[in-house]
C-alpha positions in Angstrom: 6.8 -11.2 -10.0 4.7 -10.5 -6.9 2.2 -13.1 -7.8 5.0 -15.7 -8.0 6.4 -14.6 -4.6 3.0 -14.5 -3.0 2.4 -18.1 -4.1 5.5 -19.1 -2.1 4.2 -17.6 1.2 2.9 -20.3 3.6 -0.8 -20.3 4.3 -1.9 -17.9 7.1 1.6 -16.3 7.2 1.8 -12.5 7.5 3.3 -10.8 4.6 3.5 -7.3 3.1 4.9 -5.6 0.0 5.9 -2.0 -0.7 7.5 0.0 -3.5 9.6 3.0 -3.2 9.1 6.3 -5.1 6.9 6.1 -8.2 6.2 2.4 -7.5 4.6 3.0 -4.1 1.0 3.2 -5.3 1.2 0.4 -8.0 2.8 -2.0 -5.4 0.1 -1.1 -2.8 -2.6 -1.9 -5.4 -0.9 -5.2 -6.3 -0.5 -6.2 -2.6 -4.2 -5.4 -2.0 -5.3 -7.4 -5.1 -3.3 -10.4 -3.8 -5.0 -10.2 -0.4 -2.2 -8.6 1.5 -2.1 -5.7 3.8 -1.5 -2.2 2.3 0.8 0.4 3.9 2.4 3.6 2.9 4.3 6.5 4.3 6.8 9.2 3.7 9.6 6.6 4.0 8.3 5.1 0.7 7.1 8.1 -1.3 7.4 11.8 -1.1 5.1 12.8 -3.9 1.3 12.9 -4.3 0.4 13.3 -7.1 3.6 13.1 -9.1 5.4 16.4 -8.8 3.5 17.5 -5.7 5.6 17.1 -2.5 3.8 15.4 0.4 4.5 17.1 3.7 2.8 14.5 5.9 1.6 10.9 5.7 -2.1 11.7 5.7 -2.4 12.5 1.9 -0.5 9.3 1.0 -2.8 7.2 3.2 -5.8 8.9 1.7 -4.6 8.1 -1.8 -4.0 4.4 -1.0 -7.4 4.3 0.7 -8.9 5.5 -2.6 -7.1 2.7 -4.5 -8.5 -0.1 -2.2 -12.0 1.3 -1.9 -12.4 1.3 -5.7 -13.1 -2.4 -5.8 -15.7 -2.0 -3.1 -13.6 -2.9 0.0 -13.7 -0.9 3.2 -10.6 0.5 4.8 -9.8 -0.5 8.4 -9.1 2.2 10.9 -5.4 3.0 11.5 -3.7 1.3 14.4 -0.5 2.5 16.1 2.6 0.5 15.2 4.1 -1.3 18.3 
């Protein structure tokens, strides 16, 4: 589904994808593989790993960073959201 939707986004347009709960990490991986930005936070997912409650965003960001660094990409430093 995401591949089909990504194909409909105009060239050079900004886009993002996310998944709530147990779909947070699979959706982050899919967005990354399709060339999109990756984001995560407590508003999307409260557990890392499954069954372990996250008390702050840092462990979620670290997990997503692991996902995107596996295919040999580097993670950009975090920027404050305006």
